C-alpha angles and dihedrals in degrees: 000000000000092000091049092048091050092051093047090050091052091047091049091054093048093048089050091050091050095046094049092046093052096043098046102034101251122174132226108253127217108232122201100044123144098249140359113286115169124166119203094349120188138195106251094213104033093050089059091057098051135065091226129018122194110223120214137198126238124201118175123160128210124281130289119323115244109271093230092051091049091050091051091049091238096124140037125209120244109203112256096170120066123192105207118201134174141111125302111274091025093112107263097130094042090051094052092048092050091054090052093047093049090053093044095049091049093053090046089059099257132129110249137232099256143089090246136347134193108184139178125231105260124206094202143351115224123194134187099182133142132010131272139151138206107224095171091051093045094241120138125216090258093050091053090047091053092046092053090044091053090054091051095048091048098047107030120105136187087271094056131098113224123194117190119182115194096325110190098030094118096071138043118314093247094048092044093052092046091052093045092051093046091049091049092052093047094050090045100044104029107026110025094201123161100262139187113188116187112195147159090209095104091185087068089072087073087075089079088067093054105034121059095210097051123092134176126237129173140182116247122241131180138187124239120179090342093307125115114242120198111219093186090215120136114226136176121268133030126306118263096220143356099229090210094154091051091051090050089054091050089051091058102258107163112274092235090059092047092049091050090049090053091052092050091046092051092047090048099158131007117254123240091250094053110034116194118251109232090206092064094046090222095304097104128239120331106218093303094302117138120216115230113252130205118257120251092255092050091049092050092048094049092046091053092048092050093048091050093051112099097213095174093064100034121114115230090254092051090049092052092048091050091049091050091051093051091047091053090054090059093052 
């Protein structure tokens, strides 16, 4: 009975693979190639929920070329690490997931949603996607992100597929960019894994100038009648802008907030001729009134307290208590 059940289960899987492949125009992949080469790949789930799905290609070579071969000029480096930029909602996360699913389906014995696919044999697929926290365990979103990242960097090999979605967003911009760049260099130099790194840190695209195996890709956007239109098409090079304010408007953020964000974005930084007044917080004078400011000693004390606070490991209750203490010092 158990042997019969096992065979029927295997048959059920194979019939399901065949039915889906025939119904949705999947192709037979070549497994064992030296690199990921997918033409017109699609997400097998998302394409079923939309009237029209835009397919995209994926071309990632193998890991780093041997240093001696590169020095002799006997080998050229095919990019195996893609930095993917573009606005929110443009398709970055969907694209990365579809690449993983195409590789997974192929190694499971299924045809894949693409026009053609030449794929390597992967040992593991690692993902650092989404955001979550562990309030009961006292771990912040950023702490969980770093823990998962540590696991990836420790266990990934040149035969792994690594998907990183906005790593470093849970801390300051400078710290986040530094972490993202260091991770990029480590995966490129030490690991050599096939990697897709979606990010809003546009400075990270500079890595393609310094690292042979890194390339830039972005999702196209266009403007029609003043509105941002997402084309969902992957193209070479970095994105020109993030369009975060436009996405906020599309999400239903009050127009007054969106307009103020546009003003602040256009102002960007104060000029040398008209330095910004910190007391007005960028809003200009308020009928001649001057906001009270903290003394130098208070500022130094607060700065020291903030620097000493380990935000990444605080529980929510500890964070609230710390904030209350700092507020009392200002009063």
